[in-house]
ROKOLDREN-200911 format. One record per residue (C-alpha): residue number from 1; residue in one letter; x, y, z. Coordinates in nm, 4 decimals, always signed. Example, Ala and Ser with C-alpha at 12.3 -4.5 7.8 and 13.67 -1.06 7.14 Angstrom:
SITE	k	r	u	v	w
SITE	1	a	+1.2300	-0.4500	+0.7800 .
SITE	2	s	+1.3670	-0.1060	+0.7140 .
This chain:
SITE	k	r	u	v	w
SITE	1	m	-2.6769	-2.8426	+5.0797 .
SITE	2	e	-2.6508	-2.6365	+4.7516 .
SITE	3	s	-2.8035	-2.8861	+4.5368 .
SITE	4	p	-3.1505	-3.0666	+4.5899 .
SITE	5	s	-2.9988	-3.4603	+4.5767 .
SITE	6	m	-2.6551	-3.6776	+4.6030 .
SITE	7	t	-2.6791	-3.7402	+4.2050 .
SITE	8	r	-2.6589	-3.3271	+4.1241 .
SITE	9	a	-2.3972	-3.2462	+4.3766 .
SITE	10	a	-2.1896	-3.5498	+4.2038 .
SITE	11	e	-2.2361	-3.4054	+3.8993 .
SITE	12	k	-2.1486	-3.0868	+4.0103 .
SITE	13	v	-1.7976	-3.1759	+4.1736 .
SITE	14	c	-1.7550	-3.4420	+3.8121 .
SITE	15	l	-1.7706	-3.7674	+4.0983 .
SITE	16	s	-2.0395	-4.0444	+4.1027 .
SITE	17	p	-2.2901	-4.0457	+4.3845 .
SITE	18	g	-2.1301	-4.3252	+4.5579 .
SITE	19	a	-1.7699	-4.1525	+4.5894 .
SITE	20	v	-1.9635	-3.8025	+4.7028 .
SITE	21	s	-2.1975	-4.0613	+4.9945 .
SITE	22	l	-1.8302	-4.2272	+5.0843 .
SITE	23	q	-1.6797	-3.8541	+5.1510 .
SITE	24	l	-1.9542	-3.7130	+5.3845 .
SITE	25	h	-1.9362	-4.0541	+5.5416 .
SITE	26	n	-1.6041	-4.0347	+5.6304 .
SITE	27	l	-1.6094	-3.6939	+5.7003 .
SITE	28	a	-1.8980	-3.7571	+5.9608 .
SITE	29	d	-1.6503	-4.0269	+6.0886 .
SITE	30	e	-1.3727	-3.7814	+6.1058 .
SITE	31	l	-1.6287	-3.5108	+6.3021 .
SITE	32	h	-1.7723	-3.7548	+6.4908 .
SITE	33	t	-2.0941	-3.6525	+6.4429 .
SITE	34	q	-2.4069	-3.6826	+6.2097 .
SITE	35	l	-2.4369	-3.4557	+5.9307 .
SITE	36	f	-2.7447	-3.5438	+5.7571 .
SITE	37	v	-3.0527	-3.7364	+5.7991 .
SITE	38	r	-3.2517	-3.8912	+5.5381 .
SITE	39	d	-3.6006	-3.7043	+5.4892 .
SITE	40	g	-3.8102	-3.9128	+5.2801 .
SITE	41	k	-3.5763	-3.9147	+4.9210 .
SITE	42	r	-3.3931	-3.5987	+5.0609 .
SITE	43	l	-3.0959	-3.5538	+5.2843 .
SITE	44	a	-3.1600	-3.2870	+5.5211 .
SITE	45	p	-2.8785	-3.1109	+5.7121 .
SITE	46	t	-2.8135	-3.1384	+6.1182 .
SITE	47	p	-2.7098	-2.8328	+6.2905 .
SITE	48	a	-2.3757	-2.9617	+6.2884 .
SITE	49	a	-2.3421	-2.9647	+5.9136 .
SITE	50	l	-2.5413	-2.6133	+5.9074 .
SITE	51	r	-2.2385	-2.4858	+6.1858 .
SITE	52	l	-1.9886	-2.6603	+5.9286 .
SITE	53	a	-2.0967	-2.5389	+5.6207 .
SITE	54	e	-2.0470	-2.1976	+5.7269 .
SITE	55	h	-1.6441	-2.3113	+5.8112 .
SITE	56	a	-1.6457	-2.4339	+5.4744 .
SITE	57	k	-1.7368	-2.1310	+5.3160 .
SITE	58	a	-1.5314	-1.9006	+5.5065 .
SITE	59	l	-1.2101	-2.1682	+5.3998 .
SITE	60	v	-1.3274	-2.1236	+5.0316 .
SITE	61	r	-1.3499	-1.7716	+5.0698 .
SITE	62	l	-0.9640	-1.7347	+5.2166 .
SITE	63	t	-0.8328	-2.0057	+4.9523 .
SITE	64	s	-0.9216	-1.8019	+4.7016 .
SITE	65	q	-0.8056	-1.4766	+4.8413 .
SITE	66	i	-0.4732	-1.6175	+4.8915 .
SITE	67	k	-0.4675	-1.7486	+4.5285 .
SITE	68	q	-0.5563	-1.4049	+4.4268 .
SITE	69	e	-0.2635	-1.2042	+4.6459 .
SITE	70	f	+0.0087	-1.4406	+4.5300 .
SITE	71	e	-0.1067	-1.4390	+4.1557 .
SITE	72	t	+0.1317	-1.1644	+3.9983 .
SITE	73	d	+0.0742	-1.1560	+3.6294 .
SITE	74	e	-0.2429	-1.1575	+3.4650 .
SITE	75	t	-0.1694	-1.2904	+3.1227 .
SITE	76	t	-0.0563	-1.6380	+3.2627 .
SITE	77	d	-0.4495	-1.6233	+3.4483 .
SITE	78	t	-0.5933	-1.9546	+3.2505 .
SITE	79	l	-0.8830	-1.9889	+3.4622 .
SITE	80	p	-1.2121	-1.8631	+3.2522 .
SITE	81	f	-1.3212	-1.5212	+3.2588 .
SITE	82	h	-1.6990	-1.4392	+3.2809 .
SITE	83	f	-1.8550	-1.1288	+3.1416 .
SITE	84	s	-2.2302	-1.0465	+3.1313 .
SITE	85	t	-2.3391	-0.7630	+2.8803 .
SITE	86	g	-2.6732	-0.6718	+2.7429 .
SITE	87	v	-2.7865	-0.8111	+2.3839 .
SITE	88	t	-2.8254	-0.4321	+2.2504 .
SITE	89	t	-2.4576	-0.3169	+2.3816 .
SITE	90	l	-2.3208	-0.6449	+2.2949 .
SITE	91	i	-2.4893	-0.6159	+1.9254 .
SITE	92	y	-2.4001	-0.2810	+1.8676 .
SITE	93	q	-2.1073	-0.1909	+2.0651 .
SITE	94	l	-1.8639	-0.4725	+2.1738 .
SITE	95	g	-1.7841	-0.6196	+1.8579 .
SITE	96	k	-1.4505	-0.4383	+1.8186 .
SITE	97	p	-1.3502	-0.4307	+2.1996 .
SITE	98	l	-1.4317	-0.8074	+2.1846 .
SITE	99	r	-1.1885	-0.8867	+1.9045 .
SITE	100	q	-0.9480	-0.5978	+2.0368 .
SITE	101	l	-0.9352	-0.8422	+2.4253 .
SITE	102	r	-0.9101	-1.1503	+2.2257 .
SITE	103	k	-0.5868	-0.9856	+2.1111 .
SITE	104	l	-0.4335	-0.8478	+2.4499 .
SITE	105	y	-0.5401	-1.1647	+2.6318 .
SITE	106	p	-0.5053	-1.4383	+2.3841 .
SITE	107	k	-0.4528	-1.7453	+2.6767 .
SITE	108	a	-0.7702	-1.5889	+2.8641 .
SITE	109	e	-1.0946	-1.8147	+2.8302 .
SITE	110	i	-1.3228	-1.5077	+2.8231 .
SITE	111	r	-1.7095	-1.5926	+2.8386 .
SITE	112	v	-2.0063	-1.3685	+2.7017 .
SITE	113	t	-2.3290	-1.4146	+2.8874 .
SITE	114	v	-2.5844	-1.2000	+2.7786 .
SITE	115	n	-2.8572	-1.0720	+3.0307 .
SITE	116	p	-3.0082	-0.7687	+3.1248 .
SITE	117	t	-2.8910	-0.5276	+3.3847 .
SITE	118	e	-3.0535	-0.6974	+3.6978 .
SITE	119	e	-2.9493	-1.1002	+3.5711 .
SITE	120	t	-2.6160	-0.9282	+3.5406 .
SITE	121	l	-2.5715	-0.7975	+3.9361 .
SITE	122	q	-2.6912	-1.0892	+4.0620 .
SITE	123	g	-2.4480	-1.3082	+3.8758 .
SITE	124	l	-2.1967	-1.0534	+3.9936 .
SITE	125	r	-2.2804	-1.1120	+4.3697 .
SITE	126	s	-2.3113	-1.4441	+4.3299 .
SITE	127	r	-1.9815	-1.4889	+4.2013 .
SITE	128	q	-2.1146	-1.6167	+3.8711 .
SITE	129	f	-1.9486	-1.3413	+3.6548 .
SITE	130	d	-1.5941	-1.1367	+3.6953 .
SITE	131	l	-1.7365	-0.8182	+3.4918 .
SITE	132	g	-2.0474	-0.6954	+3.3847 .
SITE	133	l	-2.1556	-0.4083	+3.1672 .
SITE	134	v	-2.4638	-0.2508	+3.2800 .
SITE	135	t	-2.7328	+0.0485	+3.2323 .
SITE	136	l	-2.6717	+0.2682	+3.5750 .
SITE	137	p	-2.7752	+0.3864	+3.8256 .
SITE	138	v	-2.7320	+0.0477	+4.0009 .
SITE	139	p	-2.6921	-0.0339	+4.3933 .
SITE	140	e	-2.3552	+0.0649	+4.5024 .
SITE	141	e	-2.3154	-0.1805	+4.8285 .
SITE	142	g	-2.0360	-0.4029	+4.7547 .
SITE	143	l	-1.9673	-0.3029	+4.4125 .
SITE	144	r	-1.7197	-0.1265	+4.1946 .
SITE	145	i	-1.8650	+0.0713	+3.9339 .
SITE	146	l	-1.6437	+0.2502	+3.6735 .
SITE	147	p	-1.8966	+0.4937	+3.4624 .
SITE	148	l	-1.8138	+0.4924	+3.0679 .
SITE	149	f	-2.0858	+0.6892	+2.8341 .
SITE	150	e	-2.3945	+0.8075	+2.7790 .
SITE	151	e	-2.6160	+0.6736	+2.5097 .
SITE	152	e	-2.9447	+0.8778	+2.3963 .
SITE	153	l	-3.2976	+0.7460	+2.3512 .
SITE	154	l	-3.4885	+0.7840	+2.0775 .
SITE	155	v	-3.8542	+0.7897	+2.0292 .
SITE	156	l	-3.9627	+0.5820	+1.7629 .
SITE	157	r	-4.2947	+0.5547	+1.5285 .
SITE	158	h	-4.3928	+0.3548	+1.2415 .
SITE	159	t	-4.3690	+0.4703	+0.8918 .
SITE	160	n	-4.5569	+0.3546	+0.5840 .
SITE	161	k	-4.2230	+0.4056	+0.3874 .
SITE	162	p	-3.8900	+0.2834	+0.4587 .
SITE	163	a	-3.6542	+0.5744	+0.6183 .
SITE	164	r	-3.3735	+0.6585	+0.4282 .
SITE	165	g	-3.0841	+0.8489	+0.5877 .
SITE	166	g	-3.0579	+0.9056	+0.9906 .
SITE	167	h	-3.2521	+1.2123	+1.0264 .
SITE	168	i	-3.4092	+1.2346	+1.3499 .
SITE	169	g	-3.7026	+1.4752	+1.3979 .
SITE	170	t	-3.8804	+1.6392	+1.7217 .
SITE	171	l	-4.2109	+1.5657	+1.8666 .
SITE	172	k	-4.3837	+1.7465	+2.1441 .
SITE	173	p	-4.4776	+1.5607	+2.4849 .
SITE	174	a	-4.8464	+1.5952	+2.4170 .
SITE	175	d	-4.8321	+1.4039	+2.0785 .
SITE	176	l	-4.7436	+1.1177	+2.3214 .
SITE	177	a	-5.0102	+1.1405	+2.5513 .
SITE	178	e	-5.2501	+0.8958	+2.4072 .
SITE	179	v	-5.0746	+0.6859	+2.1400 .
SITE	180	p	-4.9731	+0.3106	+2.2377 .
SITE	181	f	-4.6117	+0.1988	+2.3676 .
SITE	182	l	-4.4092	-0.1175	+2.3735 .
SITE	183	l	-4.1332	-0.0868	+2.6203 .
SITE	184	y	-3.9158	-0.2585	+2.8416 .
SITE	185	p	-4.0396	-0.4584	+3.1326 .
SITE	186	k	-4.0865	-0.2447	+3.4891 .
SITE	187	r	-3.8357	-0.4534	+3.6254 .
SITE	188	s	-3.5513	-0.3259	+3.4134 .
SITE	189	n	-3.3197	-0.0358	+3.4494 .
SITE	190	l	-3.3957	+0.1043	+3.1204 .
SITE	191	r	-3.7794	+0.1263	+3.1853 .
SITE	192	q	-3.7432	+0.3256	+3.4823 .
SITE	193	i	-3.5120	+0.5648	+3.3144 .
SITE	194	i	-3.7551	+0.6074	+3.0613 .
SITE	195	d	-4.0799	+0.6450	+3.3151 .
SITE	196	r	-3.8804	+0.8899	+3.5101 .
SITE	197	s	-3.8112	+1.0858	+3.2104 .
SITE	198	f	-4.1703	+1.0521	+3.0612 .
SITE	199	k	-4.2853	+1.1946	+3.3976 .
SITE	200	e	-4.0499	+1.4963	+3.3725 .
SITE	201	v	-4.2559	+1.5888	+3.0706 .
SITE	202	g	-4.6071	+1.5041	+3.1966 .
SITE	203	v	-4.6730	+1.1810	+2.9866 .
SITE	204	t	-4.8316	+0.8758	+3.1463 .
SITE	205	p	-4.7435	+0.6121	+2.8602 .
SITE	206	r	-5.0223	+0.3845	+2.7466 .
SITE	207	v	-4.8296	+0.0637	+2.7430 .
SITE	208	v	-5.0132	-0.2063	+2.5416 .
SITE	209	m	-4.6892	-0.4658	+2.5589 .
SITE	210	e	-4.3645	-0.5111	+2.6845 .
SITE	211	a	-4.0471	-0.6903	+2.5763 .
SITE	212	d	-3.7143	-0.7178	+2.7154 .
SITE	213	d	-3.5274	-0.7530	+2.3195 .
SITE	214	t	-3.4389	-0.4447	+2.1856 .
SITE	215	e	-3.4584	-0.6337	+1.8285 .
SITE	216	a	-3.8094	-0.7805	+1.8793 .
SITE	217	i	-3.9967	-0.4159	+1.9893 .
SITE	218	k	-3.7805	-0.2627	+1.6591 .
SITE	219	r	-3.9832	-0.5469	+1.4702 .
SITE	220	l	-4.2931	-0.5343	+1.6134 .
SITE	221	v	-4.2593	-0.0988	+1.6148 .
SITE	222	e	-4.2034	-0.1852	+1.2299 .
SITE	223	s	-4.4861	-0.3752	+1.2119 .
SITE	224	g	-4.7124	-0.0851	+1.3268 .
SITE	225	f	-4.8140	-0.2004	+1.6893 .
SITE	226	g	-4.7203	+0.1152	+1.8706 .
SITE	227	y	-4.4580	+0.3929	+1.9332 .
SITE	228	s	-4.1235	+0.2914	+2.1304 .
SITE	229	v	-3.8191	+0.4523	+2.3137 .
SITE	230	l	-3.4573	+0.2349	+2.2359 .
SITE	231	p	-3.0882	+0.3158	+2.2793 .
SITE	232	e	-2.9490	+0.4917	+1.9605 .
SITE	233	h	-2.6779	+0.2819	+1.8966 .
SITE	234	a	-2.9522	+0.0203	+1.7929 .
SITE	235	l	-3.1117	+0.2483	+1.5322 .
SITE	236	r	-2.8194	+0.3860	+1.3613 .
SITE	237	k	-2.8307	+0.1422	+1.0435 .
SITE	238	k	-3.1978	+0.2215	+0.9795 .
SITE	239	s	-3.1919	+0.2901	+0.5984 .
SITE	240	g	-3.4799	+0.1279	+0.4391 .
SITE	241	a	-3.6521	+0.0356	+0.7922 .
SITE	242	f	-4.0063	+0.1189	+0.8588 .
SITE	243	f	-3.9753	+0.3354	+1.1419 .
SITE	244	q	-3.8829	+0.7322	+1.2525 .
SITE	245	t	-3.6858	+0.8388	+1.5054 .
SITE	246	f	-3.7814	+1.1519	+1.7323 .
SITE	247	r	-3.6467	+1.3315	+2.0280 .
SITE	248	l	-3.9127	+1.4985	+2.2801 .
SITE	249	e	-3.8865	+1.9006	+2.1880 .
SITE	250	g	-3.6915	+2.0243	+2.5171 .
SITE	251	h	-3.6006	+1.7332	+2.6769 .
SITE	252	r	-3.3086	+1.4710	+2.6222 .
SITE	253	i	-3.3447	+1.1225	+2.7350 .
SITE	254	s	-3.0512	+0.9274	+2.7975 .
SITE	255	r	-2.8863	+0.6557	+2.9978 .
SITE	256	r	-2.5321	+0.6424	+3.1222 .
SITE	257	l	-2.3559	+0.2351	+3.0731 .
SITE	258	g	-2.0659	+0.1443	+3.3328 .
SITE	259	l	-1.8528	-0.1222	+3.4242 .
SITE	260	v	-1.9350	-0.3188	+3.7500 .
SITE	261	m	-1.7443	-0.5715	+3.9302 .
SITE	262	v	-1.7338	-0.7000	+4.3102 .
SITE	263	r	-1.5438	-0.4669	+4.5509 .
SITE	264	t	-1.2858	-0.7161	+4.7418 .
SITE	265	d	-0.9820	-0.6773	+4.9256 .
SITE	266	y	-0.8053	-0.9072	+4.6972 .
SITE	267	p	-0.9373	-0.8705	+4.2979 .
SITE	268	r	-0.8599	-1.1017	+4.0482 .
SITE	269	k	-0.5805	-0.9150	+3.8310 .
SITE	270	l	-0.7292	-1.0072	+3.4894 .
SITE	271	t	-1.0765	-0.8765	+3.5792 .
SITE	272	d	-0.9023	-0.5325	+3.6892 .
SITE	273	s	-0.6947	-0.5709	+3.3506 .
SITE	274	i	-1.0041	-0.6682	+3.1197 .
SITE	275	a	-1.1674	-0.3577	+3.3091 .
SITE	276	n	-0.9632	-0.1410	+3.2669 .
SITE	277	s	-0.8761	-0.2025	+2.8956 .
SITE	278	l	-1.2613	-0.1712	+2.8059 .
SITE	279	s	-1.3205	+0.1493	+3.0133 .
SITE	280	m	-1.0219	+0.3077	+2.7546 .
SITE	281	m	-1.2006	+0.1223	+2.4564 .
SITE	282	l	-1.5055	+0.2745	+2.5510 .
SITE	283	k	-1.4910	+0.5964	+2.7390 .
SITE	284	d	-1.6725	+0.9010	+2.5959 .
């Protein structure tokens, strides 16, 4: 029911289409009902199949809960562990923590996926990910959130000479009134933080370009396409870069990062353990 075709369904469970078709036929015989009807090239579920699917989902959830309830040692958990985080955080802040995790959990198969906050939250709710590191705030319904640290966001401006050292200048809000900006897309948490901060100081940025990738934005600023606002950690090693960094006079722009997992009565012990380890490594 969750696949567009019998072939795709068979691929998901590593069986042949014929084997899946046979199992569906046997299941329909056992229940004395019809589960699917042919609709052109597609198979359409009957009302009986829809009712059965709800029961099946409940059984799958219960089976998972039972396994987690009786799992007593996270060091023996060898199922893949899926962790999702943003590219900027991964590049500039997670190198050492991820190496430490590999040492702490040598038997764990840790898989890292790079996603913006919004896609990480979707993946957590659909159980695609076990743990996410995101920009806060996020909707808390059904989620457990561990706040970590605050990171300053700085204004970038092109310079014709390579920058030296880590000097951070100061700009007045009025200096930004008519300049072109390259910012994150409106759907992102970071963009909402930036827009809210600009609104507080009475600035409406003239956005000429949007991009998800921090490194791409940095290169475009260096090439003279406009100003931007980026996380401070992504700007530390900027000796020789063709941009300068600034704070807004009398106003600090910052974001808060946190670990997020699904709230459940039977949490996976490995998820709790890794979340606590990362929390200790990344706290203020």
